[in-house]
mmCIF file as gemmi writes it, N, C-alpha and C atoms, coordinates in Angstrom:
data_model
loop_
_atom_site.group_PDB
_atom_site.id
_atom_site.type_symbol
_atom_site.label_atom_id
_atom_site.label_alt_id
_atom_site.label_comp_id
_atom_site.label_asym_id
_atom_site.label_entity_id
_atom_site.label_seq_id
_atom_site.pdbx_PDB_ins_code
_atom_site.Cartn_x
_atom_site.Cartn_y
_atom_site.Cartn_z
_atom_site.occupancy
_atom_site.B_iso_or_equiv
_atom_site.pdbx_formal_charge
_atom_site.auth_seq_id
_atom_site.auth_asym_id
_atom_site.pdbx_PDB_model_num
ATOM 1 N N . MET Axp A 1 ? -69.882 -96.127 -76.867 1 0 ? 1 A 1
ATOM 2 C CA . MET Axp A 1 ? -69.715 -97.566 -77.002 1 0 ? 1 A 1
ATOM 3 C C . MET Axp A 1 ? -71.049 -98.247 -76.659 1 0 ? 1 A 1
ATOM 4 N N . GLU Axp A 2 ? -71.474 -99.124 -77.53 1 0 ? 2 A 1
ATOM 5 C CA . GLU Axp A 2 ? -72.686 -99.899 -77.283 1 0 ? 2 A 1
ATOM 6 C C . GLU Axp A 2 ? -72.356 -101.036 -76.324 1 0 ? 2 A 1
ATOM 7 N N . ILE Axp A 3 ? -73.177 -101.175 -75.31 1 0 ? 3 A 1
ATOM 8 C CA . ILE Axp A 3 ? -72.917 -102.19 -74.282 1 0 ? 3 A 1
ATOM 9 C C . ILE Axp A 3 ? -73.897 -103.341 -74.46 1 0 ? 3 A 1
ATOM 10 N N . LYS Axp A 4 ? -73.357 -104.54 -74.456 1 0 ? 4 A 1
ATOM 11 C CA . LYS Axp A 4 ? -74.162 -105.755 -74.582 1 0 ? 4 A 1
ATOM 12 C C . LYS Axp A 4 ? -74.279 -106.418 -73.213 1 0 ? 4 A 1
ATOM 13 N N . VAL Axp A 5 ? -75.414 -107.071 -73.012 1 0 ? 5 A 1
ATOM 14 C CA . VAL Axp A 5 ? -75.663 -107.827 -71.786 1 0 ? 5 A 1
ATOM 15 C C . VAL Axp A 5 ? -75.614 -109.307 -72.145 1 0 ? 5 A 1
ATOM 16 N N . LYS Axp A 6 ? -74.766 -110.051 -71.421 1 0 ? 6 A 1
ATOM 17 C CA . LYS Axp A 6 ? -74.711 -111.498 -71.624 1 0 ? 6 A 1
ATOM 18 C C . LYS Axp A 6 ? -75.697 -112.136 -70.664 1 0 ? 6 A 1
ATOM 19 N N . LYS Axp A 7 ? -76.692 -112.792 -71.234 1 0 ? 7 A 1
ATOM 20 C CA . LYS Axp A 7 ? -77.746 -113.406 -70.433 1 0 ? 7 A 1
ATOM 21 C C . LYS Axp A 7 ? -77.326 -114.801 -69.974 1 0 ? 7 A 1
ATOM 22 N N . ARG Axp A 8 ? -78.148 -115.395 -69.12 1 0 ? 8 A 1
ATOM 23 C CA . ARG Axp A 8 ? -77.835 -116.732 -68.574 1 0 ? 8 A 1
ATOM 24 C C . ARG Axp A 8 ? -77.643 -117.779 -69.659 1 0 ? 8 A 1
ATOM 25 N N . ASP Axp A 9 ? -78.412 -117.651 -70.746 1 0 ? 9 A 1
ATOM 26 C CA . ASP Axp A 9 ? -78.302 -118.633 -71.831 1 0 ? 9 A 1
ATOM 27 C C . ASP Axp A 9 ? -77.153 -118.304 -72.792 1 0 ? 9 A 1
ATOM 28 N N . GLN Axp A 10 ? -76.323 -117.334 -72.408 1 0 ? 10 A 1
ATOM 29 C CA . GLN Axp A 10 ? -75.145 -116.882 -73.149 1 0 ? 10 A 1
ATOM 30 C C . GLN Axp A 10 ? -75.475 -116.004 -74.356 1 0 ? 10 A 1
ATOM 31 N N . SER Axp A 11 ? -76.753 -115.726 -74.588 1 0 ? 11 A 1
ATOM 32 C CA . SER Axp A 11 ? -77.11 -114.819 -75.674 1 0 ? 11 A 1
ATOM 33 C C . SER Axp A 11 ? -76.758 -113.389 -75.264 1 0 ? 11 A 1
ATOM 34 N N . LEU Axp A 12 ? -76.636 -112.528 -76.259 1 0 ? 12 A 1
ATOM 35 C CA . LEU Axp A 12 ? -76.307 -111.125 -76.016 1 0 ? 12 A 1
ATOM 36 C C . LEU Axp A 12 ? -77.457 -110.249 -76.47 1 0 ? 12 A 1
ATOM 37 N N . GLU Axp A 13 ? -77.699 -109.192 -75.705 1 0 ? 13 A 1
ATOM 38 C CA . GLU Axp A 13 ? -78.67 -108.184 -76.122 1 0 ? 13 A 1
ATOM 39 C C . GLU Axp A 13 ? -78.158 -106.823 -75.69 1 0 ? 13 A 1
ATOM 40 N N . ASN Axp A 14 ? -78.657 -105.781 -76.323 1 0 ? 14 A 1
ATOM 41 C CA . ASN Axp A 14 ? -78.249 -104.424 -75.972 1 0 ? 14 A 1
ATOM 42 C C . ASN Axp A 14 ? -78.72 -104.07 -74.568 1 0 ? 14 A 1
ATOM 43 N N . PHE Axp A 15 ? -77.888 -103.332 -73.839 1 0 ? 15 A 1
ATOM 44 C CA . PHE Axp A 15 ? -78.299 -102.833 -72.539 1 0 ? 15 A 1
ATOM 45 C C . PHE Axp A 15 ? -79.346 -101.744 -72.75 1 0 ? 15 A 1
ATOM 46 N N . GLU Axp A 16 ? -80.458 -101.864 -72.047 1 0 ? 16 A 1
ATOM 47 C CA . GLU Axp A 16 ? -81.543 -100.883 -72.138 1 0 ? 16 A 1
ATOM 48 C C . GLU Axp A 16 ? -81.884 -100.385 -70.74 1 0 ? 16 A 1
ATOM 49 N N . PRO Axp A 17 ? -81.485 -99.151 -70.416 1 0 ? 17 A 1
ATOM 50 C CA . PRO Axp A 17 ? -81.772 -98.598 -69.091 1 0 ? 17 A 1
ATOM 51 C C . PRO Axp A 17 ? -83.262 -98.614 -68.749 1 0 ? 17 A 1
ATOM 52 N N . GLU Axp A 18 ? -84.113 -98.561 -69.772 1 0 ? 18 A 1
ATOM 53 C CA . GLU Axp A 18 ? -85.558 -98.573 -69.537 1 0 ? 18 A 1
ATOM 54 C C . GLU Axp A 18 ? -85.994 -99.858 -68.836 1 0 ? 18 A 1
ATOM 55 N N . LYS Axp A 19 ? -85.318 -100.959 -69.121 1 0 ? 19 A 1
ATOM 56 C CA . LYS Axp A 19 ? -85.663 -102.226 -68.463 1 0 ? 19 A 1
ATOM 57 C C . LYS Axp A 19 ? -85.386 -102.141 -66.967 1 0 ? 19 A 1
ATOM 58 N N . VAL Axp A 20 ? -84.297 -101.484 -66.607 1 0 ? 20 A 1
ATOM 59 C CA . VAL Axp A 20 ? -83.97 -101.317 -65.189 1 0 ? 20 A 1
ATOM 60 C C . VAL Axp A 20 ? -85.044 -100.468 -64.523 1 0 ? 20 A 1
ATOM 61 N N . SER Axp A 21 ? -85.468 -99.399 -65.19 1 0 ? 21 A 1
ATOM 62 C CA . SER Axp A 21 ? -86.54 -98.555 -64.641 1 0 ? 21 A 1
ATOM 63 C C . SER Axp A 21 ? -87.81 -99.355 -64.428 1 0 ? 21 A 1
ATOM 64 N N . ARG Axp A 22 ? -88.164 -100.193 -65.411 1 0 ? 22 A 1
ATOM 65 C CA . ARG Axp A 22 ? -89.397 -100.982 -65.315 1 0 ? 22 A 1
ATOM 66 C C . ARG Axp A 22 ? -89.346 -101.961 -64.152 1 0 ? 22 A 1
ATOM 67 N N . VAL Axp A 23 ? -88.214 -102.662 -63.97 1 0 ? 23 A 1
ATOM 68 C CA . VAL Axp A 23 ? -88.163 -103.638 -62.877 1 0 ? 23 A 1
ATOM 69 C C . VAL Axp A 23 ? -88.134 -102.934 -61.525 1 0 ? 23 A 1
ATOM 70 N N . ALA Axp A 24 ? -87.482 -101.777 -61.464 1 0 ? 24 A 1
ATOM 71 C CA . ALA Axp A 24 ? -87.46 -101.021 -60.203 1 0 ? 24 A 1
ATOM 72 C C . ALA Axp A 24 ? -88.864 -100.543 -59.852 1 0 ? 24 A 1
ATOM 73 N N . ALA Axp A 25 ? -89.602 -100.093 -60.85 1 0 ? 25 A 1
ATOM 74 C CA . ALA Axp A 25 ? -90.981 -99.666 -60.613 1 0 ? 25 A 1
ATOM 75 C C . ALA Axp A 25 ? -91.851 -100.867 -60.244 1 0 ? 25 A 1
ATOM 76 N N . ALA Axp A 26 ? -91.643 -101.984 -60.906 1 0 ? 26 A 1
ATOM 77 C CA . ALA Axp A 26 ? -92.418 -103.189 -60.599 1 0 ? 26 A 1
ATOM 78 C C . ALA Axp A 26 ? -92.146 -103.672 -59.178 1 0 ? 26 A 1
ATOM 79 N N . ALA Axp A 27 ? -90.944 -103.39 -58.675 1 0 ? 27 A 1
ATOM 80 C CA . ALA Axp A 27 ? -90.597 -103.777 -57.306 1 0 ? 27 A 1
ATOM 81 C C . ALA Axp A 27 ? -91.212 -102.842 -56.277 1 0 ? 27 A 1
ATOM 82 N N . GLY Axp A 28 ? -91.781 -101.725 -56.746 1 0 ? 28 A 1
ATOM 83 C CA . GLY Axp A 28 ? -92.491 -100.855 -55.822 1 0 ? 28 A 1
ATOM 84 C C . GLY Axp A 28 ? -91.984 -99.428 -55.719 1 0 ? 28 A 1
ATOM 85 N N . LEU Axp A 29 ? -90.952 -99.078 -56.473 1 0 ? 29 A 1
ATOM 86 C CA . LEU Axp A 29 ? -90.461 -97.701 -56.409 1 0 ? 29 A 1
ATOM 87 C C . LEU Axp A 29 ? -91.34 -96.784 -57.247 1 0 ? 29 A 1
ATOM 88 N N . ASN Axp A 30 ? -91.443 -95.528 -56.821 1 0 ? 30 A 1
ATOM 89 C CA . ASN Axp A 30 ? -92.153 -94.564 -57.654 1 0 ? 30 A 1
ATOM 90 C C . ASN Axp A 30 ? -91.29 -94.254 -58.878 1 0 ? 30 A 1
ATOM 91 N N . LYS Axp A 31 ? -91.866 -93.557 -59.848 1 0 ? 31 A 1
ATOM 92 C CA . LYS Axp A 31 ? -91.18 -93.316 -61.122 1 0 ? 31 A 1
ATOM 93 C C . LYS Axp A 31 ? -89.842 -92.597 -60.926 1 0 ? 31 A 1
ATOM 94 N N . GLU Axp A 32 ? -89.828 -91.617 -60.044 1 0 ? 32 A 1
ATOM 95 C CA . GLU Axp A 32 ? -88.6 -90.835 -59.818 1 0 ? 32 A 1
ATOM 96 C C . GLU Axp A 32 ? -87.472 -91.709 -59.262 1 0 ? 32 A 1
ATOM 97 N N . LYS Axp A 33 ? -87.777 -92.527 -58.267 1 0 ? 33 A 1
ATOM 98 C CA . LYS Axp A 33 ? -86.76 -93.404 -57.677 1 0 ? 33 A 1
ATOM 99 C C . LYS Axp A 33 ? -86.338 -94.497 -58.658 1 0 ? 33 A 1
ATOM 100 N N . ALA Axp A 34 ? -87.289 -95.007 -59.437 1 0 ? 34 A 1
ATOM 101 C CA . ALA Axp A 34 ? -86.961 -96.036 -60.426 1 0 ? 34 A 1
ATOM 102 C C . ALA Axp A 34 ? -86.008 -95.473 -61.479 1 0 ? 34 A 1
ATOM 103 N N . GLU Axp A 35 ? -86.256 -94.239 -61.897 1 0 ? 35 A 1
ATOM 104 C CA . GLU Axp A 35 ? -85.366 -93.586 -62.866 1 0 ? 35 A 1
ATOM 105 C C . GLU Axp A 35 ? -83.975 -93.369 -62.263 1 0 ? 35 A 1
ATOM 106 N N . ALA Axp A 36 ? -83.919 -92.995 -60.998 1 0 ? 36 A 1
ATOM 107 C CA . ALA Axp A 36 ? -82.629 -92.788 -60.333 1 0 ? 36 A 1
ATOM 108 C C . ALA Axp A 36 ? -81.84 -94.096 -60.282 1 0 ? 36 A 1
ATOM 109 N N . VAL Axp A 37 ? -82.521 -95.2 -59.969 1 0 ? 37 A 1
ATOM 110 C CA . VAL Axp A 37 ? -81.856 -96.508 -59.958 1 0 ? 37 A 1
ATOM 111 C C . VAL Axp A 37 ? -81.31 -96.808 -61.345 1 0 ? 37 A 1
ATOM 112 N N . SER Axp A 38 ? -82.119 -96.592 -62.368 1 0 ? 38 A 1
ATOM 113 C CA . SER Axp A 38 ? -81.711 -96.849 -63.742 1 0 ? 38 A 1
ATOM 114 C C . SER Axp A 38 ? -80.493 -96.011 -64.121 1 0 ? 38 A 1
ATOM 115 N N . GLN Axp A 39 ? -80.52 -94.744 -63.775 1 0 ? 39 A 1
ATOM 116 C CA . GLN Axp A 39 ? -79.399 -93.86 -64.092 1 0 ? 39 A 1
ATOM 117 C C . GLN Axp A 39 ? -78.122 -94.293 -63.371 1 0 ? 39 A 1
ATOM 118 N N . ASN Axp A 40 ? -78.252 -94.684 -62.116 1 0 ? 40 A 1
ATOM 119 C CA . ASN Axp A 40 ? -77.081 -95.125 -61.362 1 0 ? 40 A 1
ATOM 120 C C . ASN Axp A 40 ? -76.498 -96.405 -61.941 1 0 ? 40 A 1
ATOM 121 N N . VAL Axp A 41 ? -77.362 -97.335 -62.327 1 0 ? 41 A 1
ATOM 122 C CA . VAL Axp A 41 ? -76.895 -98.592 -62.923 1 0 ? 41 A 1
ATOM 123 C C . VAL Axp A 41 ? -76.238 -98.316 -64.273 1 0 ? 41 A 1
ATOM 124 N N . ALA Axp A 42 ? -76.841 -97.466 -65.082 1 0 ? 42 A 1
ATOM 125 C CA . ALA Axp A 42 ? -76.275 -97.133 -66.396 1 0 ? 42 A 1
ATOM 126 C C . ALA Axp A 42 ? -74.912 -96.464 -66.25 1 0 ? 42 A 1
ATOM 127 N N . ARG Axp A 43 ? -74.777 -95.568 -65.282 1 0 ? 43 A 1
ATOM 128 C CA . ARG Axp A 43 ? -73.498 -94.888 -65.044 1 0 ? 43 A 1
ATOM 129 C C . ARG Axp A 43 ? -72.443 -95.901 -64.579 1 0 ? 43 A 1
ATOM 130 N N . TRP Axp A 44 ? -72.845 -96.806 -63.702 1 0 ? 44 A 1
ATOM 131 C CA . TRP Axp A 44 ? -71.936 -97.849 -63.208 1 0 ? 44 A 1
ATOM 132 C C . TRP Axp A 44 ? -71.445 -98.719 -64.372 1 0 ? 44 A 1
ATOM 133 N N . ILE Axp A 45 ? -72.366 -99.101 -65.247 1 0 ? 45 A 1
ATOM 134 C CA . ILE Axp A 45 ? -71.985 -99.926 -66.398 1 0 ? 45 A 1
ATOM 135 C C . ILE Axp A 45 ? -71.015 -99.166 -67.296 1 0 ? 45 A 1
ATOM 136 N N . LYS Axp A 46 ? -71.298 -97.913 -67.541 1 0 ? 46 A 1
ATOM 137 C CA . LYS Axp A 46 ? -70.41 -97.09 -68.369 1 0 ? 46 A 1
ATOM 138 C C . LYS Axp A 46 ? -69.022 -97.01 -67.739 1 0 ? 46 A 1
ATOM 139 N N . ASP Axp A 47 ? -68.979 -96.848 -66.421 1 0 ? 47 A 1
ATOM 140 C CA . ASP Axp A 47 ? -67.699 -96.74 -65.716 1 0 ? 47 A 1
ATOM 141 C C . ASP Axp A 47 ? -66.89 -98.04 -65.749 1 0 ? 47 A 1
ATOM 142 N N . LEU Axp A 48 ? -67.579 -99.169 -65.952 1 0 ? 48 A 1
ATOM 143 C CA . LEU Axp A 48 ? -66.853 -100.442 -66.072 1 0 ? 48 A 1
ATOM 144 C C . LEU Axp A 48 ? -65.975 -100.459 -67.313 1 0 ? 48 A 1
ATOM 145 N N . ASN Axp A 49 ? -66.382 -99.681 -68.321 1 0 ? 49 A 1
ATOM 146 C CA . ASN Axp A 49 ? -65.632 -99.577 -69.563 1 0 ? 49 A 1
ATOM 147 C C . ASN Axp A 49 ? -65.445 -100.946 -70.238 1 0 ? 49 A 1
ATOM 148 N N . GLN Axp A 50 ? -66.52 -101.708 -70.281 1 0 ? 50 A 1
ATOM 149 C CA . GLN Axp A 50 ? -66.52 -103.019 -70.932 1 0 ? 50 A 1
ATOM 150 C C . GLN Axp A 50 ? -67.611 -103.032 -71.995 1 0 ? 50 A 1
ATOM 151 N N . SER Axp A 51 ? -67.4 -103.785 -73.047 1 0 ? 51 A 1
ATOM 152 C CA . SER Axp A 51 ? -68.411 -103.852 -74.099 1 0 ? 51 A 1
ATOM 153 C C . SER Axp A 51 ? -69.484 -104.897 -73.782 1 0 ? 51 A 1
ATOM 154 N N . VAL Axp A 52 ? -69.166 -105.857 -72.892 1 0 ? 52 A 1
ATOM 155 C CA . VAL Axp A 52 ? -70.115 -106.898 -72.506 1 0 ? 52 A 1
ATOM 156 C C . VAL Axp A 52 ? -70.143 -106.983 -70.977 1 0 ? 52 A 1
ATOM 157 N N . VAL Axp A 53 ? -71.37 -106.972 -70.431 1 0 ? 53 A 1
ATOM 158 C CA . VAL Axp A 53 ? -71.552 -107.077 -68.985 1 0 ? 53 A 1
ATOM 159 C C . VAL Axp A 53 ? -72.503 -108.237 -68.717 1 0 ? 53 A 1
ATOM 160 N N . ASP Axp A 54 ? -72.161 -109.054 -67.748 1 0 ? 54 A 1
ATOM 161 C CA . ASP Axp A 54 ? -72.985 -110.199 -67.387 1 0 ? 54 A 1
ATOM 162 C C . ASP Axp A 54 ? -74.287 -109.743 -66.733 1 0 ? 54 A 1
ATOM 163 N N . SER Axp A 55 ? -75.38 -110.386 -67.081 1 0 ? 55 A 1
ATOM 164 C CA . SER Axp A 55 ? -76.675 -110.008 -66.501 1 0 ? 55 A 1
ATOM 165 C C . SER Axp A 55 ? -76.672 -110.17 -64.981 1 0 ? 55 A 1
ATOM 166 N N . SER Axp A 56 ? -75.902 -111.128 -64.466 1 0 ? 56 A 1
ATOM 167 C CA . SER Axp A 56 ? -75.846 -111.316 -63.01 1 0 ? 56 A 1
ATOM 168 C C . SER Axp A 56 ? -75.178 -110.12 -62.329 1 0 ? 56 A 1
ATOM 169 N N . GLN Axp A 57 ? -74.205 -109.505 -62.992 1 0 ? 57 A 1
ATOM 170 C CA . GLN Axp A 57 ? -73.579 -108.303 -62.439 1 0 ? 57 A 1
ATOM 171 C C . GLN Axp A 57 ? -74.598 -107.167 -62.368 1 0 ? 57 A 1
ATOM 172 N N . ILE Axp A 58 ? -75.381 -107.04 -63.419 1 0 ? 58 A 1
ATOM 173 C CA . ILE Axp A 58 ? -76.402 -105.987 -63.449 1 0 ? 58 A 1
ATOM 174 C C . ILE Axp A 58 ? -77.438 -106.248 -62.371 1 0 ? 58 A 1
ATOM 175 N N . ARG Axp A 59 ? -77.864 -107.493 -62.243 1 0 ? 59 A 1
ATOM 176 C CA . ARG Axp A 59 ? -78.851 -107.847 -61.217 1 0 ? 59 A 1
ATOM 177 C C . ARG Axp A 59 ? -78.329 -107.468 -59.83 1 0 ? 59 A 1
ATOM 178 N N . ASP Axp A 60 ? -77.086 -107.807 -59.541 1 0 ? 60 A 1
ATOM 179 C CA . ASP Axp A 60 ? -76.505 -107.488 -58.238 1 0 ? 60 A 1
ATOM 180 C C . ASP Axp A 60 ? -76.455 -105.974 -57.995 1 0 ? 60 A 1
ATOM 181 N N . LYS Axp A 61 ? -76.127 -105.22 -59.04 1 0 ? 61 A 1
ATOM 182 C CA . LYS Axp A 61 ? -76.081 -103.757 -58.906 1 0 ? 61 A 1
ATOM 183 C C . LYS Axp A 61 ? -77.479 -103.185 -58.708 1 0 ? 61 A 1
ATOM 184 N N . VAL Axp A 62 ? -78.467 -103.742 -59.41 1 0 ? 62 A 1
ATOM 185 C CA . VAL Axp A 62 ? -79.85 -103.292 -59.231 1 0 ? 62 A 1
ATOM 186 C C . VAL Axp A 62 ? -80.284 -103.527 -57.785 1 0 ? 62 A 1
ATOM 187 N N . ILE Axp A 63 ? -79.968 -104.703 -57.244 1 0 ? 63 A 1
ATOM 188 C CA . ILE Axp A 63 ? -80.326 -105.007 -55.852 1 0 ? 63 A 1
ATOM 189 C C . ILE Axp A 63 ? -79.656 -104.021 -54.904 1 0 ? 63 A 1
ATOM 190 N N . GLU Axp A 64 ? -78.384 -103.745 -55.132 1 0 ? 64 A 1
ATOM 191 C CA . GLU Axp A 64 ? -77.661 -102.785 -54.291 1 0 ? 64 A 1
ATOM 192 C C . GLU Axp A 64 ? -78.329 -101.412 -54.332 1 0 ? 64 A 1
ATOM 193 N N . GLU Axp A 65 ? -78.696 -100.962 -55.52 1 0 ? 65 A 1
ATOM 194 C CA . GLU Axp A 65 ? -79.357 -99.659 -55.666 1 0 ? 65 A 1
ATOM 195 C C . GLU Axp A 65 ? -80.743 -99.663 -55.026 1 0 ? 65 A 1
ATOM 196 N N . LEU Axp A 66 ? -81.484 -100.76 -55.2 1 0 ? 66 A 1
ATOM 197 C CA . LEU Axp A 66 ? -82.809 -100.854 -54.59 1 0 ? 66 A 1
ATOM 198 C C . LEU Axp A 66 ? -82.715 -100.797 -53.077 1 0 ? 66 A 1
ATOM 199 N N . LYS Axp A 67 ? -81.721 -101.465 -52.508 1 0 ? 67 A 1
ATOM 200 C CA . LYS Axp A 67 ? -81.549 -101.451 -51.05 1 0 ? 67 A 1
ATOM 201 C C . LYS Axp A 67 ? -81.351 -100.035 -50.534 1 0 ? 67 A 1
ATOM 202 N N . GLN Axp A 68 ? -80.647 -99.212 -51.31 1 0 ? 68 A 1
ATOM 203 C CA . GLN Axp A 68 ? -80.412 -97.828 -50.9 1 0 ? 68 A 1
ATOM 204 C C . GLN Axp A 68 ? -81.686 -96.986 -50.962 1 0 ? 68 A 1
ATOM 205 N N . LYS Axp A 69 ? -82.591 -97.351 -51.871 1 0 ? 69 A 1
ATOM 206 C CA . LYS Axp A 69 ? -83.82 -96.572 -52.055 1 0 ? 69 A 1
ATOM 207 C C . LYS Axp A 69 ? -84.973 -97.076 -51.194 1 0 ? 69 A 1
ATOM 208 N N . ASP Axp A 70 ? -85.103 -98.428 -51.095 1 0 ? 70 A 1
ATOM 209 C CA . ASP Axp A 70 ? -86.263 -99.001 -50.421 1 0 ? 70 A 1
ATOM 210 C C . ASP Axp A 70 ? -86.005 -100.483 -50.155 1 0 ? 70 A 1
ATOM 211 N N . GLY Axp A 71 ? -85.808 -100.828 -48.902 1 0 ? 71 A 1
ATOM 212 C CA . GLY Axp A 71 ? -85.495 -102.209 -48.532 1 0 ? 71 A 1
ATOM 213 C C . GLY Axp A 71 ? -86.578 -103.193 -48.932 1 0 ? 71 A 1
ATOM 214 N N . PHE Axp A 72 ? -87.852 -102.789 -48.815 1 0 ? 72 A 1
ATOM 215 C CA . PHE Axp A 72 ? -88.942 -103.682 -49.192 1 0 ? 72 A 1
ATOM 216 C C . PHE Axp A 72 ? -88.892 -103.986 -50.69 1 0 ? 72 A 1
ATOM 217 N N . ALA Axp A 73 ? -88.653 -102.971 -51.5 1 0 ? 73 A 1
ATOM 218 C CA . ALA Axp A 73 ? -88.557 -103.162 -52.95 1 0 ? 73 A 1
ATOM 219 C C . ALA Axp A 73 ? -87.396 -104.089 -53.29 1 0 ? 73 A 1
ATOM 220 N N . ALA Axp A 74 ? -86.282 -103.945 -52.591 1 0 ? 74 A 1
ATOM 221 C CA . ALA Axp A 74 ? -85.128 -104.82 -52.825 1 0 ? 74 A 1
ATOM 222 C C . ALA Axp A 74 ? -85.484 -106.264 -52.503 1 0 ? 74 A 1
ATOM 223 N N . ASN Axp A 75 ? -86.187 -106.475 -51.402 1 0 ? 75 A 1
ATOM 224 C CA . ASN Axp A 75 ? -86.583 -107.84 -51.027 1 0 ? 75 A 1
ATOM 225 C C . ASN Axp A 75 ? -87.565 -108.428 -52.04 1 0 ? 75 A 1
ATOM 226 N N . LEU Axp A 76 ? -88.488 -107.621 -52.508 1 0 ? 76 A 1
ATOM 227 C CA . LEU Axp A 76 ? -89.456 -108.093 -53.5 1 0 ? 76 A 1
ATOM 228 C C . LEU Axp A 76 ? -88.755 -108.478 -54.795 1 0 ? 76 A 1
ATOM 229 N N . TYR Axp A 77 ? -87.827 -107.651 -55.235 1 0 ? 77 A 1
ATOM 230 C CA . TYR Axp A 77 ? -87.07 -107.942 -56.459 1 0 ? 77 A 1
ATOM 231 C C . TYR Axp A 77 ? -86.244 -109.213 -56.299 1 0 ? 77 A 1
ATOM 232 N N . THR Axp A 78 ? -85.593 -109.379 -55.153 1 0 ? 78 A 1
ATOM 233 C CA . THR Axp A 78 ? -84.787 -110.568 -54.883 1 0 ? 78 A 1
ATOM 234 C C . THR Axp A 78 ? -85.664 -111.817 -54.897 1 0 ? 78 A 1
ATOM 235 N N . TRP Axp A 79 ? -86.831 -111.732 -54.273 1 0 ? 79 A 1
ATOM 236 C CA . TRP Axp A 79 ? -87.762 -112.864 -54.278 1 0 ? 79 A 1
ATOM 237 C C . TRP Axp A 79 ? -88.173 -113.208 -55.704 1 0 ? 79 A 1
ATOM 238 N N . TYR Axp A 80 ? -88.512 -112.198 -56.491 1 0 ? 80 A 1
ATOM 239 C CA . TYR Axp A 80 ? -88.922 -112.425 -57.872 1 0 ? 80 A 1
ATOM 240 C C . TYR Axp A 80 ? -87.806 -113.1 -58.67 1 0 ? 80 A 1
ATOM 241 N N . GLU Axp A 81 ? -86.598 -112.623 -58.511 1 0 ? 81 A 1
ATOM 242 C CA . GLU Axp A 81 ? -85.461 -113.201 -59.236 1 0 ? 81 A 1
ATOM 243 C C . GLU Axp A 81 ? -85.264 -114.675 -58.87 1 0 ? 81 A 1
ATOM 244 N N . LYS Axp A 82 ? -85.433 -115.004 -57.604 1 0 ? 82 A 1
ATOM 245 C CA . LYS Axp A 82 ? -85.274 -116.396 -57.167 1 0 ? 82 A 1
ATOM 246 C C . LYS Axp A 82 ? -86.349 -117.288 -57.78 1 0 ? 82 A 1
ATOM 247 N N . THR Axp A 83 ? -87.578 -116.801 -57.836 1 0 ? 83 A 1
ATOM 248 C CA . THR Axp A 83 ? -88.645 -117.624 -58.412 1 0 ? 83 A 1
ATOM 249 C C . THR Axp A 83 ? -88.459 -117.758 -59.922 1 0 ? 83 A 1
ATOM 250 N N . LYS Axp A 84 ? -87.925 -116.734 -60.559 1 0 ? 84 A 1
ATOM 251 C CA . LYS Axp A 84 ? -87.687 -116.759 -61.993 1 0 ? 84 A 1
ATOM 252 C C . LYS Axp A 84 ? -86.594 -117.771 -62.347 1 0 ? 84 A 1
ATOM 253 N N . GLN Axp A 85 ? -85.573 -117.877 -61.505 1 0 ? 85 A 1
ATOM 254 C CA . GLN Axp A 85 ? -84.462 -118.786 -61.761 1 0 ? 85 A 1
ATOM 255 C C . GLN Axp A 85 ? -84.895 -120.249 -61.694 1 0 ? 85 A 1
ATOM 256 N N . LYS Axp A 86 ? -85.912 -120.548 -60.886 1 0 ? 86 A 1
ATOM 257 C CA . LYS Axp A 86 ? -86.373 -121.931 -60.76 1 0 ? 86 A 1
ATOM 258 C C . LYS Axp A 86 ? -87.184 -122.369 -61.966 1 0 ? 86 A 1
ATOM 259 N N . ALA Axp A 87 ? -87.749 -121.415 -62.675 1 0 ? 87 A 1
ATOM 260 C CA . ALA Axp A 87 ? -88.608 -121.736 -63.824 1 0 ? 87 A 1
ATOM 261 C C . ALA Axp A 87 ? -87.819 -122.216 -65.018 1 0 ? 87 A 1
């Protein structure tokens, strides 16, 4: 089943695990940990068994996974998300 992500502007796009890996790496995780976060998020989304998942749900799951891997990376990602929302 192809999974769509509903963004804040209500548009839909395909879920791409690579994006999760990129943001996890940008937050400071090494490649191996970033891939693990991506895999865990992708598995969680699959387990939801929904065709559309809200981007805010994915963001919350990414933060949860980052906290388990590296608290500093989780804080950096959270800060980035807050500054992005104001723009």
